[in-house]
C-alpha positions in Angstrom: 124.7 131.6 79.6 122.3 130.2 77.1 119.4 127.9 77.9 119.4 124.5 76.4 116.2 122.9 75.4 115.2 119.3 76.2 114.9 117.2 73.1 111.3 116.9 71.8 111.1 113.3 72.9 112.4 114.2 76.3 109.8 116.9 76.7 107.0 114.4 76.0 108.6 111.9 78.4 108.9 114.5 81.1 105.3 115.4 80.8 104.3 111.7 80.8 106.4 110.9 83.8 105.2 113.8 85.9 101.6 113.3 85.1 101.3 109.5 84.6 104.2 107.3 85.6 104.3 108.1 89.4 101.1 107.4 91.4 102.0 109.5 94.4 103.8 112.8 94.6 105.7 111.7 97.8 107.7 109.2 95.6 110.0 112.1 94.6 111.9 112.0 97.9 112.6 108.3 97.5 114.0 108.9 94.0 116.2 111.8 94.9 117.6 109.9 98.0 118.1 106.8 95.8 120.1 108.9 93.3 122.2 110.3 96.2 122.8 106.7 97.5 123.9 105.7 94.0 126.4 108.5 93.9 127.8 107.6 97.3 128.0 104.0 96.3 130.1 104.9 93.2 132.6 106.9 95.3 132.6 104.3 98.0 133.5 101.7 95.4 136.4 103.8 94.2 137.6 104.3 97.7 138.3 100.6 97.9 141.2 101.0 95.4 141.9 104.8 95.5 143.4 106.2 98.7 143.0 109.7 97.4 139.2 109.6 98.0 140.1 110.4 101.6 136.7 109.1 103.0 135.9 106.0 105.0 132.6 104.3 104.7 131.3 105.7 107.9 131.9 109.3 106.6 129.5 109.0 103.7 126.1 110.5 104.3 123.0 112.1 102.8 121.5 115.3 104.3 118.1 116.9 104.0 117.9 120.7 104.6 114.8 122.9 104.7 114.5 126.7 104.1 110.9 127.3 104.8 111.0 131.0 104.0 112.4 130.5 100.5 110.5 127.2 100.1 113.6 125.2 99.4 114.2 121.6 100.1 117.8 120.3 99.5 119.1 116.8 99.3 122.9 116.7 99.6 125.4 113.9 99.3 129.1 113.5 99.4 129.2 111.0 96.6 131.0 110.9 93.3 129.4 114.1 91.9 129.1 115.1 88.2 131.0 117.2 85.7 129.5 119.1 82.8 129.4 116.1 80.5 127.7 114.1 83.2 125.1 116.8 83.7 124.5 117.0 80.0 124.2 113.2 79.5 122.3 112.3 82.7 120.1 115.3 83.3 120.0 116.9 79.9 118.7 113.7 78.2 115.8 112.2 80.1 116.0 108.4 80.5 119.7 108.3 80.3 121.0 106.6 83.4 124.5 106.9 84.7 123.7 104.3 87.3 122.7 101.8 84.6 126.0 102.5 82.8 128.0 102.1 86.0 126.2 98.8 86.7 127.2 97.5 83.3 130.8 98.5 84.0 130.7 96.5 87.2 129.6 93.3 85.6 132.0 90.6 86.5 133.7 92.6 89.1 133.6 92.3 92.9 130.6 94.6 93.7 129.3 93.4 97.0 130.0 96.7 98.6 127.9 98.6 96.0 124.2 98.7 95.6 123.1 100.8 92.6 119.4 101.5 92.6 118.8 103.6 89.5 118.2 101.9 86.2 116.0 104.2 84.1 117.3 107.7 84.5 113.8 109.2 85.1 113.6 109.2 88.9 115.3 112.6 89.2 112.5 114.3 87.2 109.8 113.1 89.6 110.9 116.1 91.7 109.0 118.3 89.2 105.8 116.9 90.7 106.4 119.0 93.8 109.0 121.6 92.6 108.6 124.3 90.0 112.4 124.7 89.8 115.3 122.4 90.5 118.9 123.4 90.9 121.7 120.9 91.0 125.1 122.1 92.3 127.7 119.3 91.9 131.4 118.7 91.9 132.9 115.5 90.6 135.6 113.5 92.3 139.0 114.3 90.7 137.8 117.7 89.3 138.5 121.2 90.5 135.5 122.7 88.8 131.9 122.6 90.1 128.8 123.1 88.0 125.2 124.4 88.4 122.4 122.8 86.5 119.0 124.5 86.6 115.6 123.9 85.1 112.0 124.6 85.5 111.1 121.4 83.7 109.4 123.2 80.8 111.7 125.5 78.9 114.8 123.5 79.1 117.9 123.8 81.4 121.1 125.7 81.9 124.6 124.5 82.9 127.2 126.9 84.2 130.4 126.8 86.3 130.1 127.6 90.0 131.9 127.3 93.2 131.6 124.3 95.6 134.0 123.4 98.3 133.6 119.6 98.5 132.9 116.7 96.2 129.3 115.7 95.9 125.9 116.9 94.8 123.2 119.3 96.2 119.7 118.9 94.7 117.8 122.1 95.5 114.1 122.0 95.0 111.9 125.1 95.0 108.6 123.7 96.3 105.4 124.7 94.5 102.9 126.9 96.3 99.8 125.2 97.7 96.6 125.0 95.7 93.3 126.3 96.8 91.8 122.8 96.7 94.5 121.4 99.1 96.1 123.9 101.5 99.0 121.7 102.5 99.5 119.9 99.2 103.1 121.0 98.8 104.1 122.7 102.1 104.1 119.4 103.9 107.5 118.8 102.1 109.0 121.7 104.0 108.3 120.3 107.4 110.5 118.0 109.3 108.1 115.4 110.5 106.4 114.6 107.2 109.9 114.3 105.6 111.0 112.0 108.4 107.9 109.8 107.8 108.7 109.6 104.1 112.3 108.6 104.8 111.1 105.8 107.2 108.5 104.6 104.7 110.6 104.4 101.5 114.3 104.8 102.4 114.7 103.4 105.9 117.2 100.8 104.7 119.4 103.0 102.4 122.9 101.8 103.5 124.2 105.3 104.3 122.9 107.6 107.0 120.2 110.1 106.0 120.5 113.1 108.4 118.3 116.1 109.0 118.1 118.9 111.6 115.2 117.8 113.8 113.5 119.8 116.6 114.0 118.7 120.2 112.0 120.5 122.8 114.1 121.6 125.8 113.3 123.5 129.0 114.2 127.2 128.7 116.9 128.4 131.0 115.4 129.6 134.2 112.1 127.6 133.6 110.7 125.9 136.7 108.8 122.6 137.2 105.8 124.6 138.3 105.9 126.9 135.3 107.8 124.9 132.6 108.6 126.7 129.3 110.1 125.0 126.4 112.1 126.0 123.3 113.0 124.0 120.3 116.7 123.0 119.7 117.7 121.6 116.4 120.1 118.7 116.1 121.3 116.5 113.2 119.5 113.2 113.6 119.9 110.1 111.6 116.5 109.3 110.2 117.0 105.8 108.7 117.8 102.4 110.3 120.2 101.5 107.5 120.5 97.8 108.4 117.3 95.9 107.7 116.2 93.3 110.2 115.9 90.7 107.5 119.5 91.1 106.5 120.7 90.0 110.0 121.1 86.3 110.9 118.1 84.9 112.6 120.2 83.8 115.6 121.4 87.4 116.1 117.8 88.8 116.4 115.8 88.4 119.6 112.1 87.6 119.8 111.6 91.1 121.2 113.2 92.7 118.2 111.0 90.7 115.8 107.9 91.6 117.9 108.8 95.3 118.0 109.5 95.4 114.2 106.3 93.7 113.4 104.1 95.8 115.7 105.6 99.1 114.6 105.9 98.3 110.9 102.4 96.8 110.5 100.5 98.7 113.2 99.4 95.7 115.1 99.1 95.9 118.9 99.6 92.1 119.2 102.9 90.4 118.6 103.0 87.9 115.7 102.0 84.3 116.1 105.0 83.1 114.2 108.1 84.4 112.3 109.4 83.0 109.0 112.8 84.0 107.7 114.0 83.1 104.1 117.3 83.6 102.4 117.4 82.2 98.9 120.1 82.1 96.2 120.0 80.5 92.8 117.5 81.1 90.0 116.4 84.1 92.0 118.1 85.8 95.0 116.1 87.3 97.7 115.5 87.6 101.4 112.2 87.6 103.2 110.9 88.2 106.7 107.3 87.0 107.1 104.9 87.2 110.0 101.8 85.2 110.7 99.5 87.5 112.8 97.9 86.4 115.9 94.5 88.0 115.1 92.8 89.1 112.0 92.9 92.9 111.4 89.8 95.0 111.3 87.7 94.4 108.1 89.9 91.5 107.1 87.0 89.7 105.5 85.7 92.8 103.7 86.4 94.0 100.1 88.4 96.9 101.6 91.1 94.7 102.9 94.3 94.7 100.8 96.9 92.0 101.4 100.5 91.9 100.1 104.1 92.0 101.2 106.4 95.0 101.3 108.9 94.8 98.4 112.3 96.3 98.7 115.2 96.7 96.3 118.6 97.9 97.5 117.1 99.1 100.7 114.4 101.1 98.9 110.7 100.2 99.4 109.3 99.7 95.9 105.8 98.6 96.9 103.9 98.7 100.1 101.5 95.9 99.3 102.7 93.6 96.6 100.0 90.9 96.3 101.9 89.0 93.7 104.5 87.8 96.2 102.1 85.4 97.9 99.0 83.5 96.8 95.6 84.8 97.9 95.1 82.0 100.3 97.9 83.3 102.5 97.0 87.0 102.2 97.0 87.4 105.9 100.8 87.0 106.1 102.6 90.3 106.6 106.2 91.0 105.9 109.0 92.2 103.6 110.8 90.8 100.6 114.0 92.2 99.2 115.5 91.1 95.9 117.9 92.6 93.4 116.6 90.3 90.7 113.1 91.5 90.0 112.4 93.4 86.8 110.7 96.7 87.7 108.8 99.0 85.4 110.1 102.5 84.7 108.5 104.1 87.9 109.8 101.3 90.2 106.2 101.3 91.6 105.0 98.2 89.7 106.5 94.9 89.0 106.9 93.2 85.6 105.2 89.8 85.9 108.1 87.6 85.2 109.6 84.2 86.1 111.5 85.5 89.1 108.3 86.8 90.7 106.6 83.5 90.2 109.5 81.6 91.7 109.5 83.8 94.8 105.7 83.4 95.2 105.9 79.6 94.8 108.8 79.3 97.4 107.1 81.6 99.9 103.9 79.6 99.6 105.8 76.5 100.6 107.4 78.3 103.5 104.1 79.6 104.9 102.4 76.2 104.4 105.3 74.4 106.1 105.2 76.8 109.1 101.4 76.3 109.5 101.9 72.5 109.4 104.5 72.8 112.0 102.2 74.9 114.3 99.5 72.4 113.7 101.8 69.5 114.6 103.9 71.0 117.4 101.9 73.9 118.8 98.3 72.9 118.5 97.0 75.6 120.8 98.7 78.3 118.8 97.3 76.9 115.6 93.8 76.7 116.9 94.1 80.3 117.9 95.2 81.1 114.4 92.3 79.1 113.0 89.8 81.2 114.9 91.0 84.2 113.0 92.0 82.9 109.6 90.3 79.5 109.2 87.5 80.9 107.1 90.1 82.3 104.7 91.7 78.9 104.2 88.3 77.4 103.6 87.3 80.0 101.0 90.7 79.7 99.3 90.4 75.9 99.1 87.1 76.5 97.2 88.4 79.3 95.0 88.9 78.5 91.3 87.1 75.2 91.5 89.5 73.9 94.2 92.8 74.9 92.5 94.4 75.1 96.0 92.6 72.3 97.7 95.6 70.0 97.8 97.7 72.8 99.4 95.2 73.6 102.1 93.1 70.5 102.9 95.5 69.2 105.6 95.3 72.6 107.3 91.5 72.5 107.7 89.9 72.0 111.1 86.3 70.8 112.0 84.6 70.0 115.3 84.4 66.3 116.1 81.3 64.6 117.6 83.4 62.0 119.4 86.6 63.9 120.3 84.6 67.0 121.4 87.2 69.3 119.9 88.6 70.5 116.6 90.2 67.8 114.4 91.9 67.6 111.0 90.6 65.5 108.1 93.7 63.3 108.4 93.0 62.7 112.1 89.4 61.8 111.3 90.5 59.2 108.7 92.9 57.5 111.1 90.0 56.9 113.5 87.6 55.5 110.9 86.3 52.0 111.4 87.5 49.4 109.0 84.1 49.0 107.3 83.4 52.7 107.2 83.2 54.1 103.6 82.5 57.8 104.2 83.5 60.9 106.1 80.2 61.8 107.8 79.3 65.4 108.4 76.3 67.3 109.8 75.6 71.0 109.2 74.0 73.6 111.5 74.4 77.0 113.1 76.1 75.8 116.3 77.7 72.6 117.7 74.8 72.4 120.2 72.2 72.6 117.5 73.9 69.9 115.5 74.2 67.7 118.6 70.4 67.6 118.9 69.7 66.8 115.3 67.6 63.7 114.9 69.6 62.7 111.8 72.7 62.1 113.9 71.0 59.5 116.2 71.9 56.4 114.3 75.5 57.3 113.7 76.0 58.1 117.3 74.4 54.8 118.3 77.0 53.1 116.2 79.8 55.3 117.6 80.4 56.8 114.2 82.4 60.1 114.3 80.7 63.1 112.7 82.3 66.3 111.6 80.2 69.3 112.6 79.9 72.0 109.9 79.1 75.3 111.6 80.3 77.6 108.9 78.1 78.5 105.9 81.0 77.6 103.6 81.6 74.2 105.0 79.2 72.2 102.8 80.4 74.0 99.6 83.9 73.1 100.7 83.1 69.4 101.1 81.5 69.6 97.6 84.7 71.0 96.2 87.0 68.5 98.1 84.6 65.6 97.2 87.0 63.1 98.8 89.9 63.0 101.3 92.3 60.1 101.0 89.8 58.4 98.7 87.0 58.7 101.4 83.9 60.6 100.0 82.1 63.1 102.2 78.6 62.2 103.2 76.0 64.4 104.9 73.8 62.8 107.6 70.8 64.4 105.9 71.4 62.5 102.6 68.2 60.8 101.7 69.8 57.3 101.0 72.2 57.3 103.9 73.3 53.8 104.8 75.5 52.5 107.5 77.6 49.3 107.4 75.6 46.4 108.6 72.3 48.3 108.4 69.5 46.6 106.5 67.4 48.5 104.1 63.7 48.8 105.2 62.2 48.6 101.6 59.7 46.1 103.0 58.5 48.7 105.5 58.1 51.3 102.8 55.9 48.9 100.9 53.9 48.1 104.1 53.2 51.8 104.7 52.7 52.7 101.1 49.1 53.9 101.6 49.9 55.9 104.7 52.8 57.7 102.9 50.7 58.4 99.8 48.1 59.9 102.2 50.7 62.2 103.8 52.2 63.2 100.5 48.7 64.1 99.2 47.8 66.0 102.4 51.0 68.1 102.0 50.0 69.0 98.4 53.4 68.5 96.8 55.4 70.1 99.6 57.6 66.9 99.9 59.2 64.9 97.1 59.0 61.6 99.0 57.8 60.1 102.2 59.6 57.0 103.6 60.5 54.9 106.6 63.5 56.4 108.4 66.4 54.1 109.1 68.2 56.7 111.2 65.6 57.9 113.7 65.5 56.2 117.1 63.7 58.5 119.5 62.5 61.3 117.3 59.3 61.0 115.3 60.3 62.8 112.1 63.1 64.5 110.1 63.8 65.9 106.7 66.5 64.6 104.4 67.7 65.9 101.1 68.6 64.3 97.8 71.7 64.7 95.7 72.9 68.2 94.8 71.6 71.1 96.8 71.5 70.6 100.6 69.4 72.5 103.2 72.3 74.6 104.2 73.1 75.4 100.7 69.4 76.4 100.1 69.5 78.7 103.2 72.7 80.3 101.9 71.4 81.0 98.4 68.1 82.2 99.7 70.0 84.9 101.7 72.7 85.7 99.1 71.0 85.1 95.7 67.3 84.7 96.2 66.6 85.2 92.5 68.1 81.8 91.8 65.3 80.0 93.6 67.6 77.0 94.5 65.8 74.5 96.6 66.9 71.2 98.1 64.8 68.0 97.6 62.6 67.3 100.5 62.3 63.7 101.8 60.1 63.3 104.8 61.4 60.5 107.0 59.1 59.0 109.7 59.9 56.8 112.7 57.1 54.2 112.3 57.7 52.9 115.8 57.0 56.3 117.4 53.7 56.9 119.2 53.2 60.0 117.0 53.1 57.9 113.9 50.8 55.3 115.5 48.4 58.1 116.4 48.5 59.2 112.8 47.7 55.7 111.6 44.8 55.4 113.9 43.4 58.8 112.7 44.0 57.9 109.0 41.6 55.0 109.4 39.0 56.7 111.7 39.3 60.5 111.2 41.0 61.4 107.9 40.7 65.2 108.5 42.6 64.8 111.8 45.2 62.6 110.0 45.8 65.5 107.6 46.5 67.7 110.5 49.0 65.2 111.8 50.7 65.1 108.4 51.0 68.9 108.3 52.4 68.9 111.8 55.0 66.2 110.9 56.2 68.3 108.0 56.3 71.6 109.9 58.2 69.9 112.7 60.7 68.4 110.3 61.2 71.9 108.7 61.9 73.4 112.1 64.4 70.7 113.0 66.2 71.3 109.7 66.4 75.0 110.4 64.0 75.8 107.6 61.3 78.4 108.0 57.7 77.3 108.0 55.3 79.2 105.7 52.8 80.3 108.4 53.9 80.0 112.0 50.5 81.3 113.2 48.7 78.6 111.2 51.0 76.0 112.7 50.2 77.1 116.2 46.4 77.0 115.4 46.9 73.6 114.0 48.5 72.2 117.1 45.8 73.8 119.3 43.0 72.3 117.2 44.0 68.8 118.3 43.1 69.6 121.9 39.6 70.7 121.0 
């Protein structure tokens, strides 16, 4: 028996594949099982027209066998098998795929009962990542002769006749010894439970049963309840589910089944808030089962979090977290997508970015948005629960890329309403606007309670004007991105030139107190940009307003996040000229200028505190107040 060498290009491809193409060693089991499934599919297809096959669909199976002492892992199938020519063509030449050829032969034929996974002819060789020798014993349907193919992946391969009773293929892998760096690097593939987990992870929905002898602890004969002794009995267990939940009709699946699937598959102790099923045919064919979680997972808003849907093809998981299947704004959605139409790369671990992928993403985006709109409309309590967990994600996504997704997300946003005393949408706010109202008014602060006590809100409240309370640091940036909603501009209550319908400007008052304001500005030594009569204050003596551009909340954010920028809002000191405090200042200005300067500094410091801005020297401010009592 002479050894045949791989062709030079095949040697290079083998080395590349083992060391570069596959990211994780564990992928090998998925590939070998997929090949076994392909082989069964081929024979199953023949059985539809050939009675001589002698097997019904429920008799086909894949078996995993372990020989720990000899370090052998065997994957067996009762599929179509191979003859010498098949071994030469499919295993002797790397990247020559019998599955691809079979698929071409099926084009135009009725092939609903077949599901050929392999396309590239390299998956088999992934086994060399964990095995230092592979033996294939196979017998093709319709042939009396079996063959043995053997290779160490380096020096080539041998093919020789052998004995095998039944049609099918055994792939026997001699598992490598463990390395000193990682004691269980390879031996894990010789234990039942790790193999079981790999089958569940990657091959759970292969359409034929995958069986393996699994240990089952049983009480030893003669053992008592007081002194129980157990022994392991091995039984052939079916490891895979075979029928995916998303392939079943929605009406045939109970809520309990969806909940159990979601909680087990995605390790969430809570049931999903909502379930979305999709079955699409046309430009791209796929099925999807999506879940909107009830609560955000741990570290959801950290850089560590990785979103994405599980991607399947022909029952085999291709990717665990495929981010390309949904836009970033909906990265909280969990679920699975299965499609035969996606173009995969050679390792089947990565997707080619193509038109099909974009079509699926666009469609799933619409489905998720539609479901969120339904929850908002029909199950408000549920939606508000969702908002507590994922509202910030929708806000950040609406701002991302200069508002590229704002039209998709703006109707899903919620803000606290000053008049309704609960969360409201922008659409609901606009429907309640007074006829003469031009703007969507908002006020920013750390809490609803803090905003409620802001002096700047007094005038609006007096006119029964609704105010949106922005309690999230992102809210003002969001309003800046949105700019308008239904042609209504956003307007902060701290804007320096805030006007209300029917309110007269008090320019005459500003002229009247021109000298007093000049005195205050001079006393503050340039700390404020402008001093003016307030049109919004009713009971409070003073407040700060900002000009266009940077607001106080933005200033606080950038000071914490990027202090090097030095961004600062314009400071406009507004005074209630009818307040006793201002009258006291005016009296002092005319009789005791030094005392009046103290009043000016107190006005400014109080305005800073009300705006949530730090004062430069709290101790000096306290001393300043106390000095007035002396």
